[in-house]
C-alpha positions as CSV (number, residue, x, y, z in Angstrom):
1,M,88.4,103.5,92.0
2,S,85.2,105.7,92.6
3,F,82.7,103.2,94.1
4,T,82.1,99.4,95.2
5,V,79.8,97.0,93.9
6,A,78.9,94.0,95.1
7,I,77.3,90.9,92.9
8,V,74.5,88.7,94.8
9,G,72.1,85.9,94.5
10,R,71.1,82.6,94.8
11,P,73.6,80.0,93.8
12,N,73.9,79.1,90.3
13,V,72.6,82.2,88.4
14,G,75.5,83.2,87.0
15,K,77.5,85.7,89.4
16,S,81.0,84.6,88.9
17,T,80.3,84.7,84.9
18,L,79.2,88.2,85.2
19,F,82.5,89.0,87.5
20,N,84.9,87.6,84.7
21,R,83.2,89.4,82.2
22,L,83.2,92.6,84.4
23,V,87.1,92.1,85.3
24,G,87.8,90.7,81.8
25,K,89.4,88.3,82.9
26,K,88.8,84.3,84.2
27,L,89.4,85.1,87.6
28,A,86.7,83.3,89.3
29,L,85.9,79.5,88.8
30,V,83.0,79.3,87.0
31,D,81.1,75.7,86.7
32,D,77.4,74.3,86.1
33,T,77.9,73.2,89.8
34,P,76.1,75.5,92.1
35,G,77.8,76.7,95.4
36,V,81.4,77.0,93.4
37,T,82.0,80.4,94.9
38,R,82.6,80.3,98.7
39,D,84.8,83.3,99.5
40,R,84.0,87.1,98.6
41,R,86.7,88.1,95.8
42,P,87.3,91.7,95.0
43,G,88.2,92.8,91.3
44,D,89.1,95.7,89.3
45,A,85.9,96.1,86.9
46,K,85.7,98.1,83.6
47,L,82.0,98.7,81.8
48,I,82.1,100.5,78.6
49,D,83.8,103.9,80.2
50,L,82.8,102.9,83.8
51,R,85.6,101.8,86.5
52,F,85.0,100.8,89.8
53,T,85.7,97.8,92.4
54,I,83.7,94.5,92.1
55,I,83.0,91.6,94.7
56,D,82.2,88.2,93.6
57,T,80.2,86.4,96.5
58,A,78.8,83.0,97.6
59,G,75.2,82.2,96.3
60,L,72.7,83.3,99.0
61,E,71.0,80.2,100.9
62,E,68.7,79.8,103.8
63,V,70.5,77.9,106.1
64,G,71.9,77.6,110.2
65,P,74.8,80.0,111.0
66,D,76.9,77.2,112.3
67,T,76.8,75.0,108.7
68,L,79.4,75.8,105.8
69,E,76.8,77.6,103.8
70,G,75.7,79.6,107.1
71,R,79.4,81.0,107.3
72,M,79.5,81.6,103.1
73,R,75.8,83.7,103.6
74,A,78.0,85.5,106.1
75,Q,80.4,86.2,104.3
76,T,78.3,87.5,101.6
77,E,76.1,90.0,104.1
78,I,79.8,91.6,104.8
79,A,80.3,92.2,101.1
80,I,76.8,93.6,101.0
81,G,77.4,95.9,104.1
82,E,80.9,97.2,102.4
83,A,79.7,98.2,99.3
84,D,78.1,101.2,97.7
85,L,75.7,99.2,95.2
86,T,74.2,95.8,95.1
87,L,73.7,93.8,91.9
88,F,70.9,91.3,92.7
89,V,71.6,88.4,89.9
90,V,68.5,86.5,89.0
91,D,68.1,83.5,86.7
92,A,65.7,84.6,84.1
93,K,65.6,81.3,82.2
94,S,64.6,79.3,84.9
95,G,62.3,81.9,86.6
96,L,62.1,83.4,90.0
97,T,62.2,80.7,93.6
98,P,60.9,81.5,96.7
99,L,64.7,82.0,97.6
100,D,65.0,85.2,95.1
101,K,61.8,86.7,96.9
102,T,63.3,86.0,100.4
103,F,66.6,88.1,99.7
104,G,65.5,90.8,97.8
105,E,63.7,91.4,101.1
106,L,66.9,91.3,102.5
107,L,68.6,94.1,100.2
108,R,65.8,96.5,100.6
109,R,66.0,96.3,104.4
110,S,69.9,96.9,103.6
111,G,68.8,100.5,102.5
112,K,72.0,100.2,99.8
113,P,70.8,101.0,95.9
114,V,70.2,97.8,94.2
115,V,70.4,96.7,90.6
116,L,67.9,94.1,89.7
117,V,70.1,92.0,87.0
118,A,68.1,89.4,84.7
119,N,70.7,87.0,84.0
120,K,70.4,84.3,81.0
121,S,68.0,86.7,78.9
122,E,69.3,85.3,75.7
123,A,67.7,82.0,76.4
124,K,64.7,80.7,74.7
125,G,61.5,81.3,77.1
126,S,63.5,83.6,79.2
127,D,60.6,86.3,78.5
128,G,58.5,84.7,81.7
129,G,61.4,84.8,84.2
130,F,62.2,88.7,83.2
131,Y,58.5,89.6,83.8
132,D,58.5,87.8,86.9
133,A,61.2,89.8,88.2
134,Y,59.2,92.8,88.3
135,T,57.4,91.3,91.7
136,L,60.6,91.8,93.6
137,G,59.9,95.2,94.1
138,L,63.3,96.3,93.3
139,G,62.6,98.1,90.2
140,E,63.0,97.4,86.1
141,P,65.3,94.4,85.4
142,V,68.2,94.5,83.3
143,P,68.4,91.7,80.7
144,I,71.6,90.7,80.4
145,S,73.9,87.8,79.3
146,A,76.9,87.7,81.2
147,E,78.2,84.4,79.1
148,H,77.6,86.2,75.7
149,G,78.5,89.8,76.8
150,Q,74.9,91.1,76.0
151,G,72.9,93.9,77.5
152,M,76.3,95.2,79.0
153,I,75.2,99.0,77.6
154,D,72.3,99.0,79.6
155,L,73.7,97.5,82.7
156,R,76.1,100.3,82.3
157,D,73.4,103.0,82.2
158,A,71.6,101.3,85.4
159,I,74.6,101.3,87.5
160,V,74.9,105.0,86.9
161,E,71.6,105.8,87.4
162,A,71.6,103.8,90.6
163,I,74.8,105.3,92.0
164,G,73.7,109.0,92.1
165,G,74.5,109.8,88.5
166,E,77.8,111.1,86.5
167,D,79.0,113.1,89.0
168,V,79.5,110.2,91.5
169,A,80.1,107.7,88.7
170,F,82.8,109.8,87.3
171,P,84.7,111.7,90.0
172,P,87.3,114.3,89.1
173,E,91.1,112.7,88.2
174,V,93.5,114.0,90.5
175,D,97.1,114.9,89.1
176,E,99.8,112.7,90.9
177,P,102.9,114.2,91.6
178,E,106.0,112.9,89.4
179,T,108.4,110.7,91.0
180,N,112.0,110.3,90.0
181,V,112.2,106.7,88.6
182,D,115.9,105.1,89.0
183,L,116.2,102.9,85.9
184,R,120.0,101.4,87.1
185,G,118.3,98.4,88.1
186,E,116.8,97.5,84.8
187,L,120.3,98.1,82.9
188,E,123.1,95.5,82.3
189,F,125.7,96.2,85.2
190,E,128.8,97.6,83.6
191,D,130.5,98.3,86.7
192,E,131.9,95.0,87.8
193,D,131.6,95.9,91.6
194,Y,128.0,97.1,91.6
195,E,125.4,95.4,93.7
196,P,122.1,96.7,93.8
197,E,120.1,97.3,97.1
198,Y,117.2,95.6,97.8
199,D,113.9,97.6,97.8
200,D,111.5,97.2,100.3
201,S,109.3,100.0,99.1
202,K,108.0,97.5,96.5
203,P,104.6,95.5,97.1
204,L,105.2,91.5,98.1
205,R,103.5,88.7,96.7
206,V,103.3,85.8,98.7
207,A,101.3,82.6,97.8
208,I,99.8,80.4,100.5
209,I,99.7,76.3,99.4
210,G,99.6,73.5,101.2
211,R,97.2,69.8,101.7
212,P,93.7,70.6,102.1
213,N,92.9,71.7,106.0
214,A,96.5,72.6,106.8
215,G,95.4,75.8,108.1
216,K,95.9,78.1,105.0
217,S,92.9,80.6,105.3
218,T,93.0,80.6,109.3
219,L,96.6,81.9,108.8
220,I,95.8,84.6,106.7
221,N,92.6,85.9,108.7
222,R,95.0,86.1,111.6
223,F,97.4,88.1,109.4
224,L,94.6,90.2,108.8
225,G,93.1,90.4,111.9
226,E,89.4,89.9,110.4
227,D,87.5,86.6,109.2
228,R,88.2,87.5,105.7
229,L,88.3,84.0,104.3
230,L,86.0,81.3,104.9
231,T,87.3,78.7,107.5
232,G,85.7,75.5,109.1
233,P,86.7,72.2,110.1
234,E,85.8,70.7,106.5
235,A,88.8,70.0,104.2
236,G,88.5,71.7,100.7
237,I,86.9,74.9,101.8
238,T,88.6,77.1,99.6
239,R,88.3,76.9,95.9
240,D,89.1,80.1,94.2
241,S,92.7,81.4,94.7
242,I,91.6,85.0,96.5
243,S,94.4,87.9,97.1
244,V,93.9,90.3,100.2
245,E,96.4,93.0,100.6
246,W,97.3,94.5,104.1
247,D,100.4,96.3,105.5
248,W,103.3,95.0,107.6
249,R,106.0,97.3,109.2
250,G,105.0,100.1,106.6
251,R,105.4,97.5,103.5
252,T,102.2,96.5,101.4
253,I,101.8,92.5,101.2
254,K,99.5,91.0,98.7
255,M,98.8,87.2,99.9
256,F,97.1,84.7,97.9
257,D,95.1,81.9,99.5
258,T,95.0,79.0,97.2
259,A,93.0,75.8,97.1
260,G,94.5,72.7,98.9
261,M,96.0,70.4,96.7
262,R,95.6,66.7,97.5
263,K,97.9,64.0,95.4
264,K,97.2,64.3,91.4
265,A,95.7,60.8,91.4
266,R,93.2,61.6,93.9
267,V,91.8,64.6,92.2
268,Q,88.9,63.2,90.0
269,E,86.3,66.2,89.8
270,K,86.6,68.8,87.2
271,L,85.7,71.4,89.8
272,E,89.1,70.2,91.9
273,K,90.9,70.5,89.1
274,L,90.0,73.8,88.2
275,S,91.0,74.7,91.9
276,V,94.2,73.0,91.8
277,A,95.3,74.9,88.1
278,D,94.2,78.1,89.8
279,A,96.6,77.4,92.9
280,L,99.4,76.5,90.2
281,R,98.8,79.8,88.6
282,S,99.4,81.7,91.8
283,I,102.4,79.8,92.6
284,R,103.9,81.2,89.2
285,F,102.5,84.5,89.9
286,A,103.8,85.0,93.4
287,E,107.3,86.0,94.4
288,T,107.6,83.9,97.7
289,V,105.5,81.0,98.6
290,V,104.8,79.8,101.9
291,I,104.2,76.0,102.2
292,V,102.1,75.2,105.2
293,F,102.4,71.7,106.9
294,D,100.0,70.5,109.6
295,S,102.5,70.0,112.5
296,T,100.8,66.9,113.9
297,I,101.5,65.2,110.3
298,P,104.0,66.9,108.5
299,F,106.4,65.2,105.9
300,E,103.5,63.6,104.2
301,K,104.9,62.8,100.5
302,Q,102.4,65.3,99.3
303,D,104.1,68.0,101.2
304,L,107.4,67.2,99.7
305,Q,106.3,67.4,96.3
306,L,104.8,70.7,97.0
307,V,108.2,72.3,98.0
308,D,109.8,70.4,95.2
309,L,107.4,72.0,92.6
310,V,107.9,75.8,94.2
311,I,111.7,75.1,93.9
312,R,111.3,74.1,90.1
313,E,109.3,76.9,89.8
314,G,112.1,79.2,90.9
315,R,110.5,80.8,93.6
316,A,111.5,81.7,97.1
317,A,110.3,79.2,99.8
318,V,109.4,79.1,103.2
319,L,108.0,76.4,105.4
320,A,105.1,77.1,108.0
321,F,104.5,74.3,110.4
322,N,101.0,75.2,111.6
323,K,98.9,73.7,114.3
324,W,102.0,74.3,116.9
325,D,99.8,74.8,119.7
326,L,98.2,71.3,119.5
327,V,102.2,69.8,119.7
328,E,102.9,67.8,123.3
329,Y,106.3,68.2,123.5
330,P,108.1,71.2,121.4
331,Q,111.3,71.0,121.6
332,E,111.9,67.5,120.7
333,V,109.4,67.9,117.8
334,L,111.1,71.2,116.8
335,A,114.6,69.2,116.8
336,E,112.8,66.2,114.9
337,L,111.4,68.7,112.0
338,R,114.7,70.4,111.5
339,E,116.3,66.9,110.9
340,K,113.5,65.8,108.4
341,T,114.0,69.3,106.5
342,E,117.7,69.0,106.0
343,R,117.5,65.0,105.1
344,L,114.3,65.2,103.1
345,L,114.6,68.6,101.0
346,P,118.4,68.6,100.1
347,Q,117.5,70.5,97.0
348,A,116.3,73.7,99.2
349,R,119.3,73.4,101.6
350,G,118.9,75.9,104.5
351,I,115.5,76.5,103.8
352,R,113.6,78.5,106.3
353,A,110.9,76.8,108.6
354,V,109.1,78.5,111.1
355,P,106.9,76.8,113.9
356,M,103.4,78.9,114.1
357,S,99.6,78.7,114.9
358,G,97.3,80.7,112.7
359,Q,94.6,79.8,115.3
360,T,96.6,81.5,118.4
361,G,98.7,84.0,116.5
362,Y,102.1,82.1,117.9
363,G,104.9,82.8,115.3
364,L,103.7,85.1,113.2
365,D,105.8,87.6,113.2
366,K,108.7,85.7,113.0
367,L,107.5,83.5,109.5
368,M,106.7,87.3,108.3
369,Q,110.4,88.0,108.7
370,S,111.6,84.8,107.5
371,I,109.3,85.8,104.2
372,I,111.1,89.0,103.9
373,E,114.5,87.7,104.4
374,T,114.0,85.0,101.9
375,D,113.0,87.5,99.2
376,M,116.0,89.6,99.9
377,V,117.9,86.4,99.1
378,W,115.7,85.8,96.0
379,N,116.6,89.2,94.6
380,K,120.3,89.2,95.6
381,R,122.5,90.6,93.5
382,I,126.4,89.7,93.4
383,S,129.2,91.7,91.6
384,T,131.1,90.1,89.0
385,A,134.4,90.6,90.6
386,K,133.4,88.9,93.9
387,L,132.2,86.0,91.8
388,N,135.2,85.3,89.9
389,R,137.6,86.0,93.2
390,W,135.3,83.1,94.6
391,L,135.8,81.0,91.4
392,D,139.6,80.9,91.4
393,G,139.3,80.2,95.0
394,V,136.8,77.5,94.9
395,Q,139.1,76.1,92.0
396,I,142.0,75.9,94.0
397,Q,140.4,74.1,96.7
398,H,138.7,71.5,94.9
399,P,139.9,71.6,91.1
400,P,137.3,70.4,88.1
401,P,137.9,66.8,87.5
402,A,139.5,65.6,84.2
403,V,137.4,64.0,81.8
404,S,138.8,61.8,79.0
405,G,142.0,62.5,80.4
406,R,141.8,66.5,80.0
407,R,141.1,69.1,82.6
408,L,138.5,71.4,82.4
409,K,139.1,74.8,83.2
410,L,136.1,77.4,84.4
411,K,137.4,80.7,83.3
412,Y,134.6,83.3,83.8
413,M,131.6,83.7,86.1
414,T,128.9,86.4,86.2
415,Q,125.2,86.5,87.5
416,V,122.9,87.0,84.5
417,K,119.9,87.7,86.6
418,A,118.1,87.4,90.1
419,R,114.7,86.4,90.9
420,P,115.8,83.3,91.3
421,P,119.7,84.1,91.2
422,A,121.1,82.7,88.1
423,F,124.8,82.6,87.0
424,M,126.9,82.0,83.8
425,I,130.2,80.4,83.8
426,S,132.4,80.2,80.7
427,C,134.3,77.1,80.6
428,T,135.8,74.8,78.5
429,R,133.7,71.6,77.3
430,P,130.5,72.8,79.2
431,D,128.8,69.6,78.4
432,S,131.6,67.3,80.2
433,V,131.2,69.0,83.6
434,P,129.8,66.6,85.8
435,E,126.3,67.2,87.5
436,S,128.1,66.4,91.0
437,Y,130.7,69.2,90.6
438,I,127.9,71.9,89.6
439,R,126.1,70.7,92.9
440,Y,129.7,71.7,94.8
441,L,129.4,75.0,93.4
442,T,125.7,75.8,94.0
443,N,126.6,74.6,97.7
444,G,129.5,76.9,97.9
445,L,127.5,79.6,96.5
446,R,124.8,79.1,99.2
447,A,127.6,78.8,102.2
448,D,129.8,81.8,101.1
449,F,127.2,84.3,99.6
450,D,124.7,83.3,102.3
451,M,122.3,82.3,99.8
452,P,119.8,79.4,101.9
453,G,116.7,78.1,101.0
454,V,116.1,79.5,97.3
455,P,116.9,78.0,93.8
456,I,120.2,78.7,92.3
457,R,120.7,78.5,88.7
458,I,124.2,77.7,87.0
459,H,124.4,77.8,83.4
460,L,127.9,76.8,81.5
461,R,128.6,78.0,78.1
462,A,131.8,77.1,75.9
463,A,134.7,80.3,76.4
464,E,135.3,81.9,73.0
465,N,138.7,80.9,71.2
466,P,140.2,84.0,70.3
467,F,142.0,82.4,67.3
468,E,138.8,80.9,66.2
469,S,138.3,83.6,63.2
470,K,142.4,83.4,62.1
471,R,141.8,79.5,61.7
472,K,138.8,79.9,59.8
473,R,140.8,82.3,57.1
474,R,143.0,79.4,57.1
């Protein structure tokens, strides 16, 4: 990207709507309620032929620094400092307020280029608010409608002029060197003994989920080493799912902070429903999901439901017992947590659980190592030859049961996919194989091929009869 643009303004002027318009997706939550956006959210924007990084910010308010709104304002001021250009959005429909004038003065003092944007200019009676915007002393306002996409060409021209002209807005492209791509991992495995190696060069997508006030944002801030996400004692601060990137031991990690998810029956407000839906999308997009537990009150019913949700979605799961610095008797509590994990989460047998503290940084390296190891298992491929030797062995040790006086035969096994590992077994009468025997095979795969804590799928299909075609001819 050539440059960075921050969108600022008082609450409820349409900043997030403009952000979604520029990135071409509904990434930021939008609602009529003022103050929906709290964290600053980056995105890749495209405006006609112009490409740049855009940052959505919380609404600017005049409040004390110790309040939630004050911490939101601090995040917005950081975004202004990081940006090359600021889009100052005002509401042409409702007109200027004293708050607009206060923050217009703040932007003038910042010394950064500013484009004044008069949003909602399509509304009836918006002309008065548009002309009032001239009094801010920030140049000619650009009339737009973020919701309907009007005025985008004028906004593009204003951004190019403010950033320094075409040369700055369109830097020369640099030809990237060609790289050799190994396509073997995308093809069918003809060699029954072939097992692809784990590729640790690819970025890893990790979602952080949990109940409200479990310490998810604090954990990510500790990883980044800065106050990137808004935190505080209030429950439910995070609303949007915010992604941040950083490097851990040379590997790119893309981590998603999500809104706290309460019991479904307690989620009544539309805004909270939108936040939860956004968090669920992050789970589906991620590869590994960290479920953050509050060590002082672990294993609430909602915690168990979140783990079950992640397993059913087929994602690799890791448990993080946060706030470990508040535990008085760590050894006793750790033994109790291990026992409860095995007993209450049988569907995720062997799941990795790490005691840690986002506040002090205790256990973060161990947590990241567990994430990497779990992702390796989630991507694991086992050769067909090994699987069939294993299948013969487990049938000798524990043969399939007889159903209606006829014994079931498991003839052939292969892995059809990874992420999560899924296996196909060719057998006689697949509909008659009991669930208990499938669980026996699943647990055997976990133990014998070292695949703890990830979902394992086993699909059964009827074996082909080589004499079927002769019988039909008769």
